[in-house]
C-alpha positions in Angstrom: -4.3 -46.6 -60.5 -4.4 -42.8 -60.4 -6.4 -40.8 -58.0 -8.6 -39.4 -60.7 -9.6 -42.8 -62.2 -10.0 -44.9 -59.1 -13.1 -47.0 -59.3 -15.0 -46.9 -56.0 -16.5 -50.3 -55.3 -19.0 -51.2 -52.7 -16.2 -53.0 -50.8 -14.1 -49.9 -50.7 -17.2 -47.8 -49.5 -17.8 -50.4 -46.7 -14.1 -50.3 -45.7 -14.5 -46.5 -45.3 -17.4 -47.0 -42.8 -20.1 -45.5 -45.0 -23.5 -47.3 -45.5 -24.9 -47.7 -49.0 -27.5 -45.0 -48.2 -24.7 -42.6 -47.0 -22.8 -43.3 -50.2 -25.8 -42.3 -52.2 -25.8 -39.0 -50.3 -22.2 -38.6 -51.3 -23.1 -39.0 -54.9 -25.9 -36.5 -54.6 -23.7 -34.0 -52.8 -21.0 -34.2 -55.4 -23.1 -34.8 -58.4 -20.6 -37.4 -59.5 -18.6 -40.3 -58.3 -15.9 -39.4 -55.8 -12.2 -40.3 -56.1 -10.4 -42.1 -53.3 -9.2 -38.9 -51.7 -12.8 -37.5 -51.7 -14.2 -40.7 -50.4 -11.7 -40.8 -47.5 -12.6 -37.2 -46.6 -16.3 -38.0 -46.6 -15.6 -41.1 -44.5 -13.9 -39.3 -41.6 -16.1 -36.2 -41.7 -19.2 -38.3 -41.6 -17.9 -40.6 -38.9 -19.7 -40.5 -35.5 -16.5 -39.1 -34.0 -16.6 -36.0 -36.2 -20.2 -35.6 -37.3 -22.2 -36.7 -34.2 -24.7 -38.0 -36.7 -26.5 -40.1 -34.0 -26.3 -37.6 -31.3 -26.6 -34.1 -32.7 -30.4 -34.1 -32.6 -30.4 -34.7 -28.8 -27.4 -32.6 -28.0 -29.3 -29.5 -29.2 -31.7 -29.9 -26.2 -29.0 -29.3 -23.6 -28.8 -25.9 -21.8 -25.6 -24.1 -23.0 -26.1 -20.4 -22.0 -25.7 -18.2 -18.9 -24.5 -14.6 -18.3 -21.0 -15.9 -17.6 -20.7 -18.1 -20.7 -18.5 -16.5 -23.3 -18.5 -19.4 -25.8 -20.6 -22.6 -25.7 -20.4 -25.8 -27.7 -19.2 -25.5 -31.3 -15.6 -24.4 -30.9 -12.6 -26.3 -29.7 -13.5 -25.7 -26.0 -16.0 -23.9 -23.8 -15.2 -20.4 -22.4 -16.6 -18.9 -19.2 -16.0 -15.5 -17.6 -14.2 -15.8 -14.2 -14.0 -12.1 -13.5 -11.2 -9.5 -13.6 -11.1 -9.7 -17.4 -10.1 -13.4 -17.3 -11.7 -16.5 -18.8 -11.5 -20.2 -18.1 -11.4 -22.5 -21.2 -12.0 -26.2 -20.8 -13.1 -29.4 -22.4 -13.2 -33.2 -21.9 -12.6 -35.7 -24.7 -12.4 -39.5 -25.1 -9.5 -41.6 -26.4 -11.1 -44.9 -25.6 -10.5 -47.2 -28.5 -6.8 -46.1 -29.0 -6.1 -46.7 -25.3 -7.5 -50.2 -25.5 -5.3 -51.0 -28.5 -2.1 -49.3 -27.3 -2.7 -48.0 -23.8 0.4 -45.8 -23.3 0.2 -43.9 -26.6 -3.6 -43.9 -26.6 -3.8 -42.2 -23.3 -0.8 -40.0 -23.9 -2.2 -38.6 -27.2 -5.6 -38.2 -25.5 -3.9 -35.8 -23.1 -2.1 -34.1 -26.0 -5.2 -33.6 -28.0 -7.2 -32.1 -25.2 -4.3 -29.7 -24.4 -4.4 -28.5 -28.0 -8.2 -27.9 -27.9 -7.6 -25.5 -25.0 -4.5 -23.6 -26.0 -5.7 -23.2 -29.6 -8.2 -20.8 -28.1 -5.6 -18.7 -26.5 -5.4 -20.2 -23.0 -2.4 -21.4 -21.1 -3.3 -24.8 -19.8 -3.2 -24.9 -16.0 -4.7 -28.3 -15.1 -5.3 -31.8 -16.4 -8.0 -34.2 -15.1 -9.1 -37.6 -16.2 -12.0 -40.1 -15.9 -10.9 -43.8 -16.4 -13.0 -46.9 -16.5 -11.4 -50.4 -16.5 -12.8 -54.0 -16.5 -12.3 -56.7 -13.9 -8.9 -56.5 -12.1 -8.6 -60.3 -12.6 -9.1 -60.0 -16.4 -5.8 -61.1 -18.0 -5.3 -57.9 -19.9 -6.4 -55.4 -17.3 -3.2 -54.8 -15.3 -1.4 -54.1 -18.6 -4.1 -51.6 -19.6 -4.1 -49.8 -16.2 -0.3 -49.6 -16.1 -0.1 -48.4 -19.7 -2.9 -45.8 -19.4 -1.6 -44.3 -16.2 1.9 -44.2 -17.5 0.7 -42.5 -20.7 -1.3 -39.8 -18.9 1.6 -39.2 -16.5 4.3 -39.4 -19.2 2.6 -36.8 -21.4 1.3 -34.4 -18.7 4.5 -34.5 -16.7 6.8 -33.8 -19.7 4.6 -31.0 -21.1 4.6 -29.3 -17.7 0.9 -29.2 -17.0 -0.2 -30.6 -13.6 -2.5 -33.6 -13.5 -4.6 -32.7 -10.4 -7.3 -35.3 -10.1 -9.8 -37.6 -11.7 -11.6 -40.9 -11.1 -10.8 -44.5 -11.7 -13.4 -47.3 -11.6 -13.6 -51.0 -12.4 -16.6 -53.0 -13.8 -16.8 -56.1 -16.0 -18.7 -54.1 -18.6 -15.4 -52.4 -19.5 -13.4 -55.7 -20.0 -13.2 -55.3 -23.7 -13.6 -51.5 -24.1 -12.0 -49.3 -21.5 -12.7 -45.6 -21.2 -10.0 -43.0 -21.1 -11.5 -39.5 -20.9 -9.1 -36.5 -20.6 -9.9 -33.0 -19.5 -7.9 -29.8 -19.6 -8.6 -26.4 -18.1 -6.8 -23.2 -19.2 -6.9 -19.5 -18.3 -6.8 -16.7 -20.8 -7.6 -13.0 -21.1 -11.3 -12.7 -21.8 -10.7 -10.2 -24.7 -8.0 -12.4 -26.3 -10.0 -15.6 -27.2 -9.1 -17.2 -30.5 -11.7 -18.9 -32.8 -11.6 -21.2 -35.8 -13.6 -19.3 -38.4 -11.4 -18.8 -41.6 -12.1 -15.4 -43.1 -10.5 -13.1 -45.6 -10.3 -14.2 -49.2 -6.6 -14.7 -50.1 -5.4 -14.9 -46.5 -2.6 -17.5 -46.2 -3.3 -20.9 -44.6 -0.4 -22.0 -42.5 0.7 -25.4 -41.2 2.7 -25.5 -38.0 4.1 -28.0 -35.5 5.3 -31.6 -36.3 5.6 -33.2 -39.7 2.8 -35.4 -41.0 3.3 -39.2 -40.9 1.3 -42.3 -41.5 0.3 -42.8 -37.9 -3.4 -42.5 -37.0 -4.8 -42.8 -40.5 -8.5 -43.7 -40.2 -8.3 -43.1 -36.4 -11.6 -41.2 -36.4 -13.3 -44.0 -38.4 -11.9 -46.7 -36.1 -13.2 -44.7 -33.1 -16.7 -44.8 -34.6 -17.1 -48.6 -34.7 -17.1 -51.3 -32.1 -14.3 -53.7 -31.7 -14.2 -57.0 -33.5 -11.9 -60.0 -32.9 -9.1 -58.1 -34.6 -8.7 -55.2 -32.2 -4.9 -55.7 -32.0 -4.7 -55.4 -35.8 -5.9 -51.8 -35.5 -2.7 -50.7 -33.7 -1.5 -48.6 -36.8 -4.5 -46.4 -36.4 -3.2 -45.2 -33.0 -1.3 -41.9 -33.0 2.1 -41.5 -31.4 2.7 -38.4 -29.2 5.7 -36.3 -28.4 5.0 -34.1 -25.3 8.3 -32.2 -25.7 7.1 -31.0 -29.1 3.7 -30.1 -27.7 5.4 -27.9 -25.0 7.3 -26.1 -27.8 4.0 -25.8 -29.7 2.2 -24.3 -26.7 4.9 -21.6 -26.2 5.1 -20.8 -30.0 1.4 -20.4 -30.4 1.0 -18.3 -27.2 3.8 -16.1 -28.4 2.2 -15.6 -31.8 -1.1 -15.0 -30.2 0.4 -12.0 -28.3 0.6 -10.3 -31.8 -2.2 -9.4 -34.2 -1.2 -11.9 -36.8 -3.8 -14.7 -36.3 -7.2 -14.6 -38.1 -8.2 -18.1 -37.1 -6.6 -21.2 -35.6 -7.6 -24.9 -35.2 -5.7 -27.9 -33.9 -5.4 -31.0 -36.0 -7.2 -33.6 -33.9 -9.4 -36.4 -35.1 -9.3 -36.6 -38.9 -6.2 -34.3 -38.8 -5.8 -31.9 -41.7 -9.3 -32.8 -43.1 -11.3 -31.8 -40.0 -9.3 -28.8 -39.2 -9.5 -27.3 -42.7 -13.2 -28.2 -43.2 -14.2 -26.8 -39.8 -12.3 -23.5 -40.3 -13.8 -23.0 -43.8 -17.3 -23.9 -42.7 -17.2 -21.7 -39.6 -16.0 -18.8 -41.7 -18.5 -19.4 -44.5 -15.6 -19.5 -46.9 -13.7 -22.0 -49.1 -10.2 -23.4 -48.8 -7.5 -24.3 -51.3 -4.5 -26.4 -50.2 -1.3 -27.3 -52.1 -0.5 -30.8 -50.9 3.0 -30.7 -52.2 3.7 -28.1 -49.5 2.5 -30.2 -46.5 5.6 -31.0 -44.3 5.9 -34.8 -44.3 8.2 -37.1 -42.4 7.8 -40.1 -44.6 8.6 -40.6 -48.3 6.0 -40.9 -50.9 2.9 -39.8 -48.9 -0.2 -39.4 -51.0 -2.8 -36.7 -50.5 -5.1 -39.4 -49.2 -2.6 -40.2 -46.4 -1.8 -36.6 -45.7 -5.5 -35.6 -45.3 -6.4 -38.6 -43.1 -3.3 -38.8 -40.9 -3.7 -38.0 -37.3 -0.1 -37.3 -36.5 0.1 -35.3 -33.3 1.3 -31.8 -32.3 0.0 -30.0 -35.4 -2.0 -26.8 -35.9 -3.6 -25.0 -38.8 -3.8 -21.2 -38.9 -5.1 -18.4 -41.1 -2.8 -15.4 -40.9 -3.2 -11.8 -41.9 -1.4 -11.1 -45.2 2.2 -10.0 -44.7 2.5 -11.7 -41.2 4.0 -14.9 -42.6 7.7 -14.0 -42.1 7.1 -12.9 -38.5 5.2 -16.0 -37.7 7.7 -18.2 -39.4 10.5 -16.7 -37.3 8.7 -17.5 -34.1 8.0 -21.2 -35.0 11.6 -21.7 -36.3 12.9 -20.3 -33.1 10.9 -23.0 -31.3 12.3 -25.6 -33.8 8.9 -26.3 -35.3 7.8 -26.8 -38.9 6.1 -23.8 -40.6 4.7 -23.9 -44.1 2.2 -21.8 -46.1 0.1 -24.5 -47.7 -2.9 -22.7 -49.1 -5.3 -19.8 -49.0 -8.8 -18.9 -48.0 -11.2 -18.7 -51.0 -14.8 -17.6 -51.6 -15.8 -20.9 -53.3 -17.3 -22.7 -50.3 -15.4 -25.7 -51.7 -12.4 -27.7 -50.4 -10.0 -27.9 -53.3 -6.8 -29.9 -53.0 -4.0 -29.7 -55.6 -1.1 -32.1 -56.0 1.6 -32.2 -58.6 -0.2 -29.5 -60.5 -3.6 -31.3 -60.6 -6.8 -31.0 -58.7 -7.2 -34.2 -56.7 -10.2 -33.1 -54.6 -13.0 -30.6 -55.1 -15.8 -31.0 -52.6 -18.6 -28.5 -51.7 -18.3 -27.9 -47.9 -22.1 -28.0 -47.3 -22.4 -31.8 -47.7 -19.2 -32.4 -45.6 -20.3 -30.4 -42.6 -23.7 -28.7 -42.2 -25.5 -31.2 -44.4 -23.8 -34.3 -42.9 -26.3 -37.1 -42.0 -28.3 -36.7 -38.9 -30.2 -39.6 -37.5 -33.2 -39.9 -35.2 -32.4 -43.4 -33.9 -35.3 -45.4 -32.4 -35.3 -45.5 -28.6 -37.5 -46.8 -25.8 -39.6 -44.8 -23.4 -38.3 -44.7 -19.8 -40.9 -47.3 -18.7 -40.0 -49.6 -21.6 -36.3 -49.3 -20.8 -36.9 -50.1 -17.1 -38.8 -53.2 -18.1 -36.1 -54.2 -20.5 -33.3 -53.7 -18.0 -35.3 -55.6 -15.3 -34.8 -52.9 -12.7 -36.7 -53.6 -9.5 -36.4 -52.5 -5.9 -34.1 -54.4 -3.6 -36.0 -57.4 -2.1 -34.9 -59.3 1.0 -32.3 -56.7 1.8 -29.4 -58.2 3.7 -28.7 -57.2 7.3 -25.7 -55.2 8.5 -24.6 -56.7 11.8 -21.1 -55.1 11.9 -20.8 -51.8 10.1 -17.1 -51.5 11.0 -16.2 -54.8 9.5 -18.2 -54.0 6.4 -16.4 -50.7 6.1 -13.0 -52.4 6.1 -14.2 -54.7 3.4 -15.4 -51.8 1.3 -12.3 -49.7 1.7 -10.2 -52.6 0.4 -12.4 -53.1 -2.7 -11.1 -51.9 -6.1 -13.7 -49.2 -6.5 -13.1 -47.5 -3.1 -9.5 -48.3 -2.5 -6.9 -45.5 -2.3 -5.7 -44.2 -5.7 -2.3 -43.2 -4.3 -0.5 -45.6 -6.7 -2.1 -43.7 -9.6 -1.7 -40.2 -8.2 2.0 -40.6 -7.4 2.7 -41.1 -11.1 1.3 -37.7 -12.0 3.1 -34.4 -11.3 0.4 -32.4 -9.6 2.6 -29.6 -8.4 4.3 -28.3 -11.5 3.5 -24.6 -12.2 3.2 -24.1 -8.5 -0.5 -23.1 -8.3 -2.0 -26.4 -7.2 -3.8 -25.9 -3.9 -5.7 -29.2 -3.4 -5.7 -32.7 -4.9 -7.4 -35.9 -3.7 -10.5 -34.2 -2.2 -13.9 -33.7 -3.6 -12.5 -31.4 -6.2 -9.1 -30.3 -7.3 -8.3 -26.6 -6.7 -5.8 -24.6 -8.7 -5.0 -20.9 -8.0 -5.5 -18.5 -10.9 -1.9 -17.3 -11.0 -1.3 -13.9 -9.6 -4.8 -13.5 -8.1 -6.6 -14.5 -4.9 -9.0 -16.6 -7.0 -8.9 -20.3 -7.6 -10.6 -22.8 -10.0 -12.2 -25.9 -8.6 -12.4 -28.9 -11.0 -14.2 -32.2 -10.7 -14.9 -35.3 -12.9 -17.9 -37.4 -12.0 -20.3 -40.1 -13.1 -21.9 -43.2 -11.6 -22.5 -45.5 -14.5 -24.3 -48.2 -12.5 -26.9 -45.6 -11.7 -27.2 -44.5 -15.3 -27.7 -48.2 -16.4 -30.4 -48.7 -13.9 -32.2 -45.4 -14.6 -30.6 -43.3 -17.4 -32.7 -40.2 -16.5 -31.9 -40.2 -12.7 -28.4 -41.3 -13.5 -27.9 -38.4 -15.8 -29.2 -36.0 -13.2 -27.0 -37.6 -10.6 -23.8 -37.1 -12.6 -24.4 -33.4 -12.9 -25.5 -33.2 -9.2 -22.4 -34.9 -7.9 -20.2 -32.6 -9.9 -22.1 -29.7 -8.4 -21.7 -31.1 -4.9 -18.0 -31.7 -5.3 -17.4 -28.1 -6.3 -19.6 -26.7 -3.5 -17.7 -29.0 -1.0 -14.5 -27.1 -1.5 -16.2 -23.7 -1.4 -16.5 -23.1 -5.1 -19.5 -21.5 -7.0 -20.3 -24.0 -9.8 -20.1 -22.3 -13.2 -20.3 -24.7 -16.1 -19.9 -28.3 -17.3 -18.0 -30.2 -20.0 -18.9 -33.8 -20.7 -17.7 -36.9 -22.4 -20.7 -39.0 -23.4 -19.5 -42.7 -23.6 -22.2 -45.1 -24.8 -22.4 -48.3 -26.8 -24.0 -48.9 -30.3 -26.7 -46.3 -30.9 -28.3 -48.5 -33.5 -29.7 -50.6 -30.6 -32.8 -49.0 -29.2 -31.9 -49.9 -25.6 -28.6 -48.1 -26.0 -30.1 -45.1 -27.7 -32.7 -44.9 -24.9 -29.8 -44.7 -22.4 -28.3 -41.8 -24.4 -31.5 -39.9 -24.8 -32.8 -40.2 -21.3 -29.4 -39.6 -19.7 -29.2 -36.3 -21.6 -32.8 -35.4 -20.5 -31.7 -35.9 -16.9 -28.5 -34.0 -17.4 -30.3 -31.1 -19.1 -32.9 -30.9 -16.3 -30.2 -30.9 -13.6 -28.1 -28.2 -15.4 -31.2 -26.0 -15.7 -32.2 -26.4 -12.1 -28.6 -25.8 -10.8 -27.7 -22.9 -13.2 -24.8 -25.1 -14.4 -24.7 -24.9 -18.3 -22.9 -27.3 -20.6 -20.3 -25.4 -22.6 -18.3 -28.1 -24.4 -18.1 -31.8 -24.7 -17.5 -35.0 -26.8 -19.6 -38.0 -27.8 -18.0 -41.5 -28.0 -20.3 -44.2 -29.3 -19.9 -47.8 -30.3 -18.1 -48.6 -27.0 -18.6 -52.3 -27.1 -16.4 -55.2 -28.0 -16.5 -58.7 -29.5 -12.8 -59.1 -28.8 -11.7 -62.3 -27.1 -12.4 -62.1 -23.4 -14.4 -58.9 -23.7 -17.9 -58.2 -22.8 -20.4 -56.5 -25.0 -21.7 -53.0 -24.2 -20.1 -50.7 -21.7 -22.3 -49.2 -18.9 -23.7 -45.9 -20.1 -21.1 -43.4 -18.9 -21.8 -39.7 -19.4 -18.7 -38.4 -17.7 -19.1 -34.9 -16.3 -16.3 -32.3 -15.8 -17.4 -29.5 -13.6 -15.6 -26.1 -13.1 -16.3 -23.6 -10.4 -14.7 -20.4 -9.0 -13.5 -19.7 -5.5 -13.2 -15.9 -5.1 -10.9 -16.1 -2.2 -8.6 -19.2 -2.3 -7.8 -18.7 1.4 -11.4 -19.8 2.2 -11.0 -23.2 0.4 -11.8 -26.2 2.6 -10.6 -29.8 2.5 -12.1 -33.2 3.5 -9.7 -33.9 6.4 -10.8 -33.9 10.0 -8.8 -31.0 11.6 -9.1 -31.0 15.4 -10.3 -33.2 18.3 -13.6 -31.8 19.6 -15.0 -30.6 16.3 -18.7 -31.3 15.9 -19.7 -33.5 13.0 -23.0 -32.8 11.2 -24.8 -34.5 8.4 -26.5 -32.1 6.0 -29.3 -33.8 4.2 -32.8 -33.1 2.8 -35.3 -32.7 5.5 -37.5 -35.5 4.1 -34.6 -37.9 4.1 -34.2 -37.6 7.9 -37.7 -39.0 8.4 -38.3 -42.8 8.0 -39.9 -43.8 4.8 -40.0 -47.5 4.1 -41.0 -47.0 0.5 -37.6 -45.6 -0.4 -34.7 -47.8 -1.3 -31.5 -46.4 0.2 -29.2 -49.2 -0.7 -30.2 -50.0 -4.3 -27.2 -50.0 -6.6 -25.0 -49.2 -3.6 -21.4 -50.1 -3.3 -22.2 -51.9 0.0 -24.6 -54.2 -1.7 -22.1 -55.0 -4.4 -18.8 -55.1 -2.4 -20.0 -56.8 0.8 -22.8 -59.0 -0.6 -22.0 -59.4 -4.3 -25.4 -58.2 -5.4 -26.0 -55.8 -8.3 -29.6 -54.9 -8.0 -32.1 -52.2 -7.1 -33.0 -48.8 -8.3 -30.7 -45.8 -8.6 -31.3 -43.3 -5.8 -33.6 -40.4 -6.9 -32.1 -36.9 -7.2 -34.1 -34.0 -5.8 -32.6 -31.0 -7.6 -34.2 -28.4 -5.3 -32.5 -30.2 -2.4 -29.2 -30.3 -4.2 -29.4 -26.5 -4.9 -30.4 -25.7 -1.3 -27.7 -27.9 0.3 -25.0 -26.6 -2.0 -26.0 -23.0 -1.3 -25.9 -23.5 2.5 -22.5 -25.3 2.3 -21.0 -22.5 0.2 -22.4 -19.8 2.6 -20.9 -21.5 5.7 -17.6 -22.0 3.9 -17.6 -18.4 2.8 -18.1 -17.3 6.4 -15.1 -19.4 7.5 -17.2 -21.5 9.8 -16.5 -25.1 8.5 -13.2 -26.9 9.2 -13.9 -29.9 6.9 -16.5 -30.8 4.2 -17.1 -33.9 2.2 -20.0 -34.8 -0.1 -21.6 -38.2 0.3 -21.4 -40.5 -2.8 -20.1 -44.1 -3.3 -20.3 -46.0 0.0 -22.5 -43.5 1.8 -21.9 -42.0 5.2 -19.5 -44.6 6.6 -17.1 -44.3 3.6 -17.2 -40.5 3.7 -16.4 -40.5 7.4 -13.5 -42.9 6.8 -12.0 -40.8 4.1 -12.2 -37.7 6.3 -10.6 -39.6 9.2 -7.8 -41.1 7.1 -7.1 -37.7 5.5 -6.8 -36.0 8.9 -5.4 -39.0 10.8 -8.1 -38.4 13.4 -10.9 -40.8 14.4 -14.5 -39.9 15.4 -17.3 -41.0 17.7 -20.4 -41.2 15.6 -23.9 -42.5 16.2 -26.6 -43.9 14.0 -30.2 -42.8 13.6 -32.2 -45.7 14.9 -35.1 -45.0 12.6 -33.0 -46.6 9.8 -31.4 -50.0 9.5 -27.7 -50.0 9.9 -27.2 -50.6 6.2 -29.4 -47.7 5.3 -27.8 -45.3 7.7 -24.1 -46.1 7.2 -24.1 -47.2 3.6 -27.1 -45.7 1.8 -26.3 -43.6 -1.2 -29.1 -41.0 -1.1 -28.2 -37.7 -2.7 -27.8 -34.0 -1.7 -25.9 -34.9 1.4 -22.7 -33.5 3.0 -20.7 -34.2 6.1 -19.3 -31.1 7.7 -17.3 -30.3 10.9 -17.5 -27.2 13.0 -15.0 -26.2 15.7 -16.3 -25.2 19.2 -15.2 -21.6 18.7 -17.4 -21.4 15.5 -20.4 -23.1 17.0 -22.3 -20.0 18.0 -21.9 -18.3 14.6 -22.7 -21.6 12.9 -25.9 -22.0 14.9 -27.0 -18.4 14.3 -26.7 -18.8 10.5 -28.5 -22.1 10.5 -31.3 -20.5 12.6 -31.6 -17.6 10.3 -32.9 -19.9 7.6 -32.1 -20.2 4.0 -31.4 -17.5 1.4 -33.3 -19.4 -1.2 -36.6 -21.3 -0.9 -35.0 -24.6 -1.9 -32.8 -24.6 1.2 -35.9 -25.1 3.4 -35.7 -28.7 2.4 -32.2 -29.1 4.0 -31.7 -30.2 7.6 -28.6 -30.4 9.9 -28.1 -33.5 12.0 -25.4 -33.7 14.7 -24.0 -37.2 14.4 -20.8 -37.1 16.4 -17.5 -35.6 17.4 -14.0 -35.7 15.9 -11.4 -37.4 18.2 -9.5 -40.6 19.0 -8.0 -43.1 16.7 -11.0 -45.2 15.8 -14.1 -45.1 13.6 -17.0 -47.6 13.9 -14.9 -49.8 16.2 -12.0 -50.0 13.8 -8.6 -48.5 14.3 -7.4 -46.0 11.8 -4.4 -48.3 11.2 -6.8 -51.1 10.2 -8.8 -48.8 7.9 -5.7 -47.3 6.3 -4.1 -50.7 5.8 -7.3 -51.9 4.0 -7.6 -48.7 2.0 -4.0 -48.9 0.7 -4.0 -52.7 0.1 -5.7 -53.2 -3.3 -3.3 -51.4 -5.7 -0.2 -52.3 -3.7 -1.1 -56.0 -3.8 -2.4 -56.0 -7.4 0.5 -54.2 -8.9 3.1 -56.2 -6.9 1.5 -59.6 -7.8 
């Protein structure tokens, strides 16, 4: 059957992930029946992964602007001004479904794809981060998934020569059948040499560069826009295969060409490959595009236009060049041993036209493909209705904590608080020679050749978001903000990766909507705009042994600037005799029995096996005030160590500081609170800091001067102890360290 005469049946339409109503829109947009190539193109462009049809309406509500934002959402990555004529370019994206099906290649190509999003805009990548969510460690498939994902991230990042400097890894049964692999890349570029994707200039040549096109990854975007059925393993052919050595060559070739004036527009071939890259370039440039499919470099015999347009083969880019620059560009890419082919031209038709063997095999107006793609306002519950549906209540009959030290040992040995050394050691964090800190609250990477440094953090607490999507969304932003402040960075902007289940279920859509409301409110209150991101829906599974929906997981990637890298601080206790303070909102230091300090806490789950209670509320004014005070004290050089409080509360934060510095501490509790509340409560806007005796006078003077901003009036300082010795809460550091290191060692060796 030829392409032109293919009969499109309802079964074929369903196989392409389009509803009957959406197919009617295709017919209306074309004014005729599509052929198979055209149907395939509509299928991927209208997938959730590419069109954001269930989320666009709500994404528009997020704050995306600030004086330092150069480019917000809509391009390959976000761009912010970091001073001295330089820009940071960054984004986070998901590769969830591919990583469940084939963990090594799924994770590896996730790293490769996010690297391309950043260097396609003219930046040299300087750091990779990740946010990983796995199911129960005792699930029969989970060890295989963890090993494969970690090896894939390390294998790709290490080979391409970009340091992997941090991230987060969590376990929960909700991810048994649908793990999350979110990858983030940060790059640095000259602020006046940013490259965009808008194809302009009628007659300008369209150029394909990089690797040849194969049959791997066909329908990858469509697969990523549906939940898993029983046949998840059968979808293995939809997973792309990566080659980090080719990616390294592609980075160098693109940056070399970018140093000339040859490029009009550039776009990486990510999800939906040649289709999405060409459609986005033409749409952004308000132009048309014509491609000669016979000129597309292919590595397999007999590939059809349908396969070429839907392939998601890796390490490929599409460019629009200035006329007459083809030979120069070709010489650069051939020097780097990469394919180079002129495959088409920019037109003024506002259509995508594909030719093959002398015939037109696709002619689609670009409006219906992109700007006029479906946009749904899915039903969702009110916050009160959701709380009732989720059955969220305050903790009742709270257990007692008779031995905080013993509970601390138990928690440090649990999967969610155990040392991630086993993971970190598989990543090259030092390549490029600019990494200043890993393993703390935020990773820190020097801006090469300057005194500045970028701080980077990935954060989210899904159990909070599930209990209260609005407060959980606020908390994800607030924790990223705290982690940046804790190393001395001024928070600048956010990227996100919004991982949720089936948006056609009102309870799931309410998680999405209210989490975004919380995120938006937090970003506005903290001057912390969202400049890029990704939405990953349908993260649920019917596969054997899997659960249903994941926990709502709006992963946040925060980026901040340290003007003088020499002022950076770490979490480690430094010297015996240093004073330990708890910085917390003033109201928190006063007993209030109506507040729940241990709801949804790690202590309640890991020590008592209870998953209940409300998420801790987030006071954004207190977050802003506490962060401002911490940054000022760091900037004055008065703090020897800083750590924000998050999972596990005060006791776990102190243990991490003690283990990092190999120094114990004598600390005391506030008797107004129960032992559980004081040591393990997870209230927000809190930091532990240490001050050396020689800095005590200056420290006290600044604290006495009062805040620079009104919000800081809500923040109090509480002396809780002194650094020294080799114990914490009655436990030796050796005992704590042994517990902390035990989980991964025992699990992976079993």
